[in-house]
TORPA-4810 file (N, C-alpha, C, O; in nm, 3 decimals):
<nodes>
NODE_1_0.083_-0.118_0.000_0.000_0.000_0.000_0.088_0.125_0.000_0.182_0.134_0.078_M
NODE_2_0.057_0.218_-0.086_0.125_0.346_-0.088_0.043_0.448_-0.010_-0.079_0.436_0.002_N
NODE_3_0.110_0.548_0.042_0.045_0.658_0.114_0.054_0.779_0.022_0.163_0.820_-0.017_I
NODE_4_-0.061_0.836_-0.014_-0.065_0.937_-0.119_-0.102_1.073_-0.063_-0.201_1.088_0.008_I
NODE_5_-0.019_1.173_-0.097_-0.045_1.311_-0.059_-0.085_1.391_-0.181_-0.118_1.335_-0.285_G
NODE_6_-0.083_1.523_-0.167_-0.116_1.610_-0.280_-0.006_1.609_-0.385_-0.034_1.604_-0.505_E
NODE_7_0.119_1.614_-0.341_0.233_1.620_-0.433_0.319_1.495_-0.430_0.391_1.466_-0.525_K
NODE_8_0.311_1.420_-0.320_0.403_1.309_-0.300_0.331_1.176_-0.285_0.212_1.169_-0.254_V
NODE_9_0.407_1.072_-0.309_0.364_0.935_-0.286_0.470_0.873_-0.195_0.589_0.878_-0.225_L
NODE_10_0.427_0.816_-0.084_0.517_0.750_0.009_0.504_0.600_-0.014_0.394_0.544_-0.005_L
NODE_11_0.616_0.536_-0.044_0.613_0.395_-0.084_0.725_0.318_-0.015_0.812_0.377_0.050_R
NODE_12_0.723_0.188_-0.031_0.825_0.101_0.028_0.961_0.126_-0.039_0.969_0.172_-0.152_A
NODE_13_1.066_0.093_0.034_1.203_0.102_-0.017_1.227_-0.017_-0.110_1.193_-0.131_-0.077_I
NODE_14_1.286_0.010_-0.224_1.322_-0.093_-0.322_1.472_-0.089_-0.347_1.538_0.011_-0.317_E
NODE_15_1.526_-0.197_-0.400_1.669_-0.200_-0.431_1.706_-0.088_-0.529_1.818_-0.037_-0.525_M
NODE_16_1.614_-0.050_-0.615_1.641_0.057_-0.712_1.660_0.193_-0.643_1.701_0.289_-0.709_S
NODE_17_1.631_0.203_-0.515_1.651_0.328_-0.439_1.792_0.341_-0.383_1.826_0.441_-0.319_D
NODE_18_1.873_0.241_-0.408_2.009_0.236_-0.350_2.087_0.366_-0.374_2.146_0.420_-0.281_K
NODE_19_2.088_0.415_-0.497_2.170_0.532_-0.529_2.119_0.658_-0.460_2.198_0.740_-0.414_D
NODE_20_1.988_0.675_-0.453_1.931_0.791_-0.382_1.967_0.784_-0.234_2.010_0.883_-0.175_I
NODE_21_1.950_0.667_-0.174_1.983_0.649_-0.033_2.132_0.674_-0.007_2.169_0.737_0.092_L
NODE_22_2.215_0.624_-0.096_2.360_0.648_-0.083_2.391_0.797_-0.090_2.471_0.849_-0.011_L
NODE_23_2.328_0.865_-0.184_2.349_1.008_-0.198_2.311_1.085_-0.074_2.380_1.178_-0.033_G
NODE_24_2.200_1.046_-0.014_2.153_1.115_0.106_2.246_1.086_0.224_2.287_1.179_0.294_I
NODE_25_2.278_0.961_0.248_2.357_0.926_0.367_2.502_0.973_0.356_2.566_1.001_0.457_I
NODE_26_2.555_0.981_0.234_2.695_1.022_0.217_2.710_1.172_0.192_2.822_1.220_0.174_N
NODE_27_2.600_1.246_0.191_2.606_1.390_0.169_2.637_1.461_0.302_2.558_1.454_0.396_D
NODE_28_2.752_1.527_0.309_2.795_1.587_0.435_2.704_1.702_0.478_2.686_1.724_0.598_S
NODE_29_2.648_1.776_0.384_2.555_1.886_0.418_2.428_1.830_0.484_2.381_1.883_0.584_E
NODE_30_2.374_1.724_0.427_2.255_1.661_0.483_2.288_1.604_0.621_2.210_1.622_0.715_T
NODE_31_2.400_1.537_0.635_2.440_1.479_0.763_2.451_1.587_0.870_2.411_1.565_0.984_E
NODE_32_2.506_1.702_0.835_2.523_1.810_0.932_2.388_1.869_0.973_2.370_1.907_1.089_Y
NODE_33_2.295_1.876_0.881_2.167_1.941_0.911_2.075_1.853_0.995_1.979_1.904_1.054_S
NODE_34_2.101_1.723_1.002_2.014_1.630_1.073_2.083_1.574_1.196_2.205_1.584_1.212_L
NODE_35_2.004_1.514_1.283_2.059_1.445_1.399_2.122_1.314_1.355_2.116_1.277_1.238_G
NODE_36_2.182_1.247_1.448_2.244_1.118_1.417_2.376_1.135_1.344_2.429_1.246_1.331_G
NODE_37_2.428_1.024_1.298_2.556_1.024_1.228_2.572_0.890_1.159_2.497_0.796_1.185_W
NODE_38_2.670_0.883_1.071_2.703_0.754_1.011_2.845_0.760_0.957_2.902_0.867_0.936_S
NODE_39_2.899_0.644_0.935_3.025_0.633_0.862_2.992_0.642_0.713_2.875_0.626_0.675_F
NODE_40_3.091_0.666_0.628_3.064_0.658_0.484_3.009_0.519_0.451_3.054_0.418_0.504_P
NODE_41_2.911_0.517_0.361_2.843_0.393_0.325_2.876_0.359_0.180_2.865_0.444_0.092_V
NODE_42_2.915_0.235_0.156_2.945_0.189_0.020_2.819_0.137_-0.047_2.717_0.113_0.018_S
NODE_43_2.827_0.120_-0.175_2.717_0.064_-0.253_2.680_-0.076_-0.203_2.563_-0.109_-0.192_S
NODE_44_2.780_-0.156_-0.174_2.756_-0.291_-0.124_2.688_-0.288_0.013_2.594_-0.363_0.038_I
NODE_45_2.736_-0.199_0.102_2.673_-0.187_0.234_2.529_-0.139_0.222_2.442_-0.184_0.297_N
NODE_46_2.504_-0.048_0.128_2.367_0.001_0.110_2.275_-0.111_0.062_2.162_-0.123_0.110_Q
NODE_47_2.322_-0.192_-0.030_2.242_-0.306_-0.077_2.214_-0.403_0.038_2.102_-0.451_0.053_E
NODE_48_2.316_-0.431_0.118_2.298_-0.521_0.232_2.194_-0.465_0.329_2.110_-0.538_0.381_D
NODE_49_2.200_-0.334_0.353_2.105_-0.270_0.444_1.962_-0.283_0.389_1.870_-0.316_0.464_W
NODE_50_1.944_-0.258_0.261_1.811_-0.270_0.200_1.760_-0.413_0.213_1.646_-0.435_0.252_I
NODE_51_1.845_-0.510_0.182_1.805_-0.651_0.192_1.767_-0.689_0.336_1.679_-0.773_0.357_R
NODE_52_1.831_-0.628_0.432_1.808_-0.663_0.573_1.679_-0.602_0.630_1.636_-0.640_0.739_A
NODE_53_1.619_-0.508_0.558_1.498_-0.444_0.609_1.382_-0.542_0.614_1.351_-0.609_0.516_Q
NODE_54_1.320_-0.549_0.728_1.204_-0.636_0.750_1.090_-0.549_0.801_1.111_-0.441_0.854_K
NODE_55_0.969_-0.599_0.783_0.855_-0.528_0.841_0.876_-0.517_0.991_0.915_-0.614_1.057_L
NODE_56_0.849_-0.398_1.044_0.872_-0.372_1.185_0.758_-0.282_1.232_0.740_-0.172_1.180_N
NODE_57_0.681_-0.328_1.328_0.565_-0.250_1.372_0.604_-0.122_1.446_0.518_-0.038_1.472_E
NODE_58_0.731_-0.106_1.479_0.775_0.015_1.549_0.843_0.117_1.459_0.877_0.226_1.504_K
NODE_59_0.865_0.082_1.331_0.930_0.173_1.237_0.863_0.161_1.100_0.844_0.051_1.049_V
NODE_60_0.827_0.275_1.044_0.775_0.281_0.908_0.873_0.362_0.825_0.889_0.482_0.848_L
NODE_61_0.939_0.298_0.729_1.035_0.365_0.641_0.974_0.375_0.502_0.930_0.274_0.446_R
NODE_62_0.971_0.494_0.447_0.914_0.516_0.314_1.010_0.596_0.228_1.087_0.679_0.277_C
NODE_63_1.003_0.570_0.099_1.067_0.657_0.002_0.963_0.762_-0.036_0.844_0.732_-0.043_M
NODE_64_1.009_0.883_-0.061_0.922_0.992_-0.103_0.942_1.009_-0.253_1.054_1.030_-0.300_V
NODE_65_0.832_1.001_-0.328_0.837_1.019_-0.474_0.743_1.130_-0.515_0.639_1.152_-0.452_S
NODE_66_0.780_1.200_-0.622_0.693_1.301_-0.681_0.576_1.228_-0.747_0.597_1.138_-0.829_D
NODE_67_0.455_1.265_-0.712_0.336_1.198_-0.764_0.323_1.215_-0.916_0.269_1.127_-0.983_K
NODE_68_0.372_1.328_-0.970_0.357_1.354_-1.114_0.446_1.265_-1.200_0.400_1.202_-1.295_K
NODE_69_0.575_1.260_-1.166_0.670_1.189_-1.254_0.739_1.070_-1.187_0.826_1.007_-1.247_D
NODE_70_0.700_1.040_-1.063_0.755_0.926_-0.989_0.904_0.940_-0.955_0.967_0.842_-0.918_N
NODE_71_0.960_1.060_-0.968_1.100_1.084_-0.933_1.115_1.070_-0.781_1.036_1.126_-0.705_K
NODE_72_1.215_0.996_-0.738_1.240_0.976_-0.595_1.306_1.100_-0.538_1.405_1.151_-0.591_T
NODE_73_1.250_1.149_-0.427_1.293_1.275_-0.368_1.361_1.261_-0.233_1.429_1.353_-0.188_L
NODE_74_1.345_1.146_-0.167_1.405_1.129_-0.035_1.337_1.020_0.046_1.279_0.926_-0.009_G
NODE_75_1.347_1.035_0.178_1.289_0.936_0.269_1.205_1.005_0.376_1.227_1.122_0.410_T
NODE_76_1.109_0.931_0.427_1.029_0.974_0.542_1.016_0.853_0.634_0.991_0.742_0.589_A
NODE_77_1.033_0.877_0.761_1.035_0.767_0.858_0.951_0.803_0.980_0.957_0.916_1.030_I
NODE_78_0.873_0.708_1.026_0.814_0.714_1.159_0.890_0.612_1.242_0.895_0.494_1.206_L
NODE_79_0.949_0.654_1.352_1.023_0.561_1.437_0.969_0.568_1.579_0.890_0.656_1.614_S
NODE_80_1.013_0.475_1.659_0.970_0.468_1.799_0.818_0.471_1.809_0.762_0.535_1.898_N
NODE_81_0.751_0.400_1.718_0.605_0.398_1.721_0.561_0.326_1.849_0.597_0.211_1.873_I
NODE_82_0.484_0.397_1.927_0.437_0.348_2.057_0.284_0.346_2.053_0.219_0.449_2.075_D
NODE_83_0.228_0.230_2.024_0.083_0.218_2.010_0.010_0.234_2.143_-0.102_0.283_2.146_Y
NODE_84_0.072_0.193_2.252_0.007_0.205_2.383_-0.012_0.351_2.421_-0.121_0.391_2.463_K
NODE_85_0.094_0.431_2.406_0.087_0.571_2.446_0.051_0.664_2.331_0.030_0.784_2.351_N
NODE_86_0.044_0.610_2.211_-0.006_0.686_2.097_0.087_0.790_2.039_0.043_0.898_2.001_G
NODE_87_0.217_0.759_2.032_0.308_0.858_1.975_0.417_0.792_1.890_0.440_0.672_1.896_N
NODE_88_0.482_0.877_1.810_0.591_0.832_1.723_0.676_0.954_1.685_0.631_1.068_1.693_A
NODE_89_0.799_0.925_1.645_0.890_1.031_1.600_0.894_1.032_1.448_0.896_0.926_1.385_E
NODE_90_0.895_1.151_1.388_0.899_1.165_1.243_1.037_1.216_1.200_1.098_1.299_1.266_I
NODE_91_1.083_1.163_1.086_1.210_1.205_1.026_1.185_1.223_0.877_1.108_1.149_0.816_H
NODE_92_1.249_1.322_0.818_1.237_1.343_0.675_1.373_1.387_0.621_1.441_1.471_0.680_I
NODE_93_1.412_1.327_0.508_1.536_1.363_0.440_1.506_1.374_0.292_1.469_1.275_0.228_K
NODE_94_1.520_1.493_0.236_1.497_1.514_0.094_1.628_1.548_0.025_1.717_1.609_0.084_L
NODE_95_1.639_1.507_-0.102_1.755_1.546_-0.180_1.753_1.698_-0.196_1.646_1.759_-0.190_I
NODE_96_1.868_1.759_-0.217_1.876_1.904_-0.221_1.788_1.965_-0.329_1.733_2.073_-0.309_S
NODE_97_1.773_1.899_-0.445_1.690_1.952_-0.553_1.542_1.959_-0.517_1.467_2.034_-0.580_D
NODE_98_1.499_1.885_-0.417_1.358_1.881_-0.380_1.322_1.979_-0.269_1.204_1.999_-0.240_A
NODE_99_1.421_2.040_-0.206_1.396_2.127_-0.092_1.341_2.263_-0.137_1.378_2.315_-0.242_R
NODE_100_1.253_2.318_-0.055_1.198_2.450_-0.082_1.091_2.453_-0.190_1.059_2.559_-0.243_G
NODE_101_1.035_2.338_-0.224_0.936_2.330_-0.332_0.803_2.273_-0.285_0.717_2.239_-0.367_K
NODE_102_0.784_2.262_-0.156_0.658_2.213_-0.101_0.653_2.063_-0.079_0.556_2.012_-0.022_G
NODE_103_0.756_1.991_-0.123_0.756_1.846_-0.103_0.770_1.808_0.043_0.709_1.712_0.089_Y
NODE_104_0.851_1.883_0.116_0.872_1.853_0.258_0.743_1.868_0.338_0.707_1.780_0.416_G
NODE_105_0.673_1.980_0.317_0.547_2.003_0.389_0.444_1.897_0.352_0.374_1.846_0.439_A
NODE_106_0.434_1.865_0.224_0.337_1.764_0.184_0.373_1.626_0.240_0.285_1.550_0.279_D
NODE_107_0.502_1.595_0.244_0.545_1.468_0.302_0.507_1.460_0.449_0.450_1.361_0.494_T
NODE_108_0.538_1.564_0.524_0.506_1.566_0.667_0.354_1.560_0.687_0.306_1.479_0.766_I
NODE_109_0.279_1.643_0.616_0.134_1.644_0.633_0.071_1.510_0.595_-0.023_1.465_0.661_N
NODE_110_0.122_1.448_0.489_0.070_1.318_0.445_0.098_1.212_0.550_0.010_1.131_0.581_T
NODE_111_0.218_1.211_0.604_0.254_1.111_0.705_0.178_1.136_0.836_0.138_1.041_0.904_L
NODE_112_0.157_1.262_0.870_0.080_1.295_0.992_-0.064_1.246_0.976_-0.120_1.185_1.067_I
NODE_113_-0.124_1.274_0.862_-0.262_1.229_0.838_-0.271_1.077_0.850_-0.362_1.025_0.914_K
NODE_114_-0.178_1.006_0.789_-0.175_0.860_0.797_-0.159_0.815_0.943_-0.227_0.722_0.988_Y
NODE_115_-0.070_0.881_1.014_-0.043_0.844_1.154_-0.167_0.861_1.241_-0.199_0.774_1.322_T
NODE_116_-0.237_0.973_1.224_-0.355_0.999_1.306_-0.476_0.918_1.259_-0.549_0.862_1.342_F
NODE_117_-0.499_0.911_1.129_-0.621_0.849_1.076_-0.613_0.697_1.063_-0.715_0.629_1.075_D
NODE_118_-0.495_0.643_1.037_-0.483_0.498_1.015_-0.416_0.424_1.131_-0.459_0.314_1.167_E
NODE_119_-0.314_0.483_1.189_-0.246_0.417_1.300_-0.309_0.450_1.435_-0.277_0.389_1.536_L
NODE_120_-0.399_0.547_1.436_-0.471_0.592_1.556_-0.377_0.643_1.665_-0.405_0.625_1.784_R
NODE_121_-0.268_0.706_1.625_-0.179_0.767_1.723_-0.230_0.907_1.756_-0.313_0.962_1.683_L
NODE_122_-0.182_0.963_1.866_-0.229_1.092_1.914_-0.125_1.203_1.902_-0.161_1.320_1.897_N
NODE_123_0.003_1.167_1.899_0.109_1.268_1.900_0.225_1.222_1.812_0.267_1.106_1.816_C
NODE_124_0.275_1.316_1.732_0.395_1.291_1.653_0.496_1.398_1.693_0.462_1.516_1.702_V
NODE_125_0.619_1.357_1.716_0.720_1.453_1.758_0.841_1.448_1.665_0.865_1.349_1.594_Y
NODE_126_0.916_1.557_1.667_1.037_1.569_1.585_1.145_1.638_1.666_1.117_1.723_1.751_A
NODE_127_1.268_1.599_1.640_1.384_1.664_1.700_1.463_1.730_1.587_1.501_1.664_1.490_H
NODE_128_1.486_1.860_1.600_1.550_1.939_1.494_1.671_2.010_1.551_1.663_2.074_1.657_V
NODE_129_1.783_2.000_1.482_1.904_2.071_1.527_1.873_2.220_1.536_1.808_2.277_1.448_N
NODE_130_1.920_2.283_1.644_1.889_2.423_1.669_1.934_2.516_1.557_1.872_2.620_1.533_A
NODE_131_2.040_2.481_1.489_2.089_2.566_1.381_2.019_2.539_1.248_2.044_2.609_1.150_Y
NODE_132_1.932_2.439_1.242_1.860_2.406_1.119_1.727_2.484_1.116_1.620_2.428_1.141_N
NODE_133_1.738_2.611_1.086_1.623_2.702_1.088_1.519_2.661_0.984_1.399_2.668_1.010_I
NODE_134_1.564_2.620_0.866_1.469_2.581_0.760_1.378_2.466_0.807_1.258_2.470_0.783_A
NODE_135_1.436_2.366_0.872_1.354_2.254_0.921_1.262_2.297_1.034_1.148_2.249_1.042_S
NODE_136_1.308_2.386_1.120_1.221_2.436_1.226_1.099_2.506_1.167_0.986_2.482_1.210_Q
NODE_137_1.122_2.591_1.068_1.011_2.662_1.003_0.918_2.565_0.932_0.796_2.583_0.933_K
NODE_138_0.975_2.462_0.869_0.894_2.361_0.801_0.799_2.293_0.898_0.679_2.283_0.871_L
NODE_139_0.850_2.246_1.010_0.765_2.178_1.107_0.660_2.273_1.165_0.546_2.233_1.187_F
NODE_140_0.698_2.397_1.190_0.601_2.494_1.240_0.490_2.520_1.137_0.373_2.530_1.174_E
NODE_141_0.526_2.530_1.008_0.425_2.547_0.902_0.328_2.430_0.897_0.212_2.445_0.859_R
NODE_142_0.377_2.313_0.935_0.293_2.192_0.934_0.213_2.175_1.063_0.149_2.072_1.082_C
NODE_143_0.217_2.274_1.152_0.135_2.271_1.274_0.204_2.219_1.398_0.141_2.207_1.503_G
NODE_144_0.333_2.188_1.388_0.407_2.143_1.506_0.433_2.261_1.599_0.450_2.374_1.555_F
NODE_145_0.436_2.231_1.727_0.460_2.331_1.831_0.595_2.302_1.895_0.629_2.187_1.924_V
NODE_146_0.672_2.408_1.917_0.800_2.393_1.986_0.773_2.363_2.133_0.703_2.439_2.201_K
NODE_147_0.829_2.251_2.181_0.805_2.211_2.319_0.921_2.246_2.411_0.902_2.266_2.531_E
NODE_148_1.040_2.252_2.356_1.154_2.282_2.441_1.286_2.258_2.373_1.293_2.225_2.255_G
NODE_149_1.391_2.276_2.450_1.527_2.263_2.400_1.598_2.151_2.475_1.598_2.148_2.598_V
NODE_150_1.657_2.061_2.400_1.743_1.957_2.458_1.886_2.011_2.444_1.941_2.016_2.335_L
NODE_151_1.944_2.051_2.556_2.071_2.121_2.554_2.189_2.030_2.521_2.199_1.918_2.571_R
NODE_152_2.278_2.081_2.435_2.403_2.011_2.401_2.380_1.863_2.369_2.453_1.777_2.417_N
NODE_153_2.279_1.835_2.289_2.236_1.697_2.266_2.308_1.628_2.151_2.317_1.505_2.149_R
NODE_154_2.360_1.704_2.056_2.430_1.642_1.943_2.568_1.704_1.926_2.592_1.819_1.965_I
NODE_155_2.657_1.627_1.868_2.795_1.670_1.846_2.821_1.671_1.696_2.820_1.566_1.631_Y
NODE_156_2.844_1.789_1.642_2.869_1.806_1.499_2.982_1.907_1.480_2.984_2.011_1.545_K
NODE_157_3.073_1.876_1.390_3.182_1.966_1.353_3.258_2.019_1.475_3.289_2.138_1.484_K
NODE_158_3.285_1.929_1.569_3.368_1.965_1.683_3.299_2.039_1.796_3.366_2.087_1.887_G
NODE_159_3.166_2.050_1.791_3.094_2.122_1.895_2.964_2.050_1.931_2.907_1.976_1.851_E
NODE_160_2.921_2.073_2.054_2.789_2.026_2.095_2.686_2.131_2.056_2.713_2.251_2.062_Y
NODE_161_2.568_2.084_2.016_2.460_2.173_1.973_2.331_2.132_2.039_2.311_2.016_2.075_H
NODE_162_2.242_2.230_2.055_2.110_2.204_2.109_2.021_2.141_2.002_2.046_2.155_1.882_D
NODE_163_1.917_2.073_2.049_1.815_2.015_1.963_1.680_2.070_2.010_1.652_2.075_2.129_V
NODE_164_1.598_2.111_1.915_1.467_2.164_1.947_1.365_2.050_1.935_1.363_1.978_1.835_I
NODE_165_1.281_2.034_2.037_1.176_1.933_2.036_1.046_1.997_1.990_1.003_2.099_2.044_A
NODE_166_0.983_1.935_1.889_0.855_1.979_1.835_0.755_1.865_1.845_0.795_1.748_1.849_F
NODE_167_0.626_1.897_1.851_0.523_1.794_1.842_0.396_1.850_1.784_0.374_1.971_1.780_S
NODE_168_0.313_1.757_1.739_0.178_1.790_1.694_0.085_1.687_1.757_0.116_1.568_1.761_I
NODE_169_-0.029_1.735_1.805_-0.127_1.650_1.870_-0.249_1.642_1.779_-0.287_1.740_1.716_I
NODE_170_-0.310_1.525_1.773_-0.431_1.507_1.692_-0.541_1.596_1.748_-0.566_1.598_1.869_K
NODE_171_-0.606_1.668_1.661_-0.718_1.754_1.700_-0.846_1.672_1.704_-0.871_1.590_1.616_E
NODE_172_-0.928_1.695_1.805_-1.060_1.632_1.811_-1.049_1.490_1.835_-1.150_1.420_1.843_G
</nodes>
């Protein structure tokens, strides 16, 4: 089953996504703008990772594609899905060519709608690096509320940085 938004289609990861995933994970600008970290990933390691992916009720990993031409634009993930307490964390990574064109907002809104309407969760949260102003504005445009600051939570380029916690609660 695909999850369909106004501009995007969220679909399962396929082996043909290897190059897009490699580009995203090995891009130093993308790595700096997001939480987490990784070592450089080879084509072989990326294939192994794709093959190892199994259905997991606590993680939903999707590729983001343009609905018009099916061009792959990035990834969207719901992680730490907690059905008992009704919450999950959202992550989005788009290729640089797709940023600033409405794909990010549509991806987030589409995944939020799916999370609230199909998974019956009540809260989705995001952690955004304090210096990533574009992502903060994106989540705020999508209705997320800033909840607080996690001080010195990530280490990037030789320094500790704060992380901003955002969330959105299902209305009604």
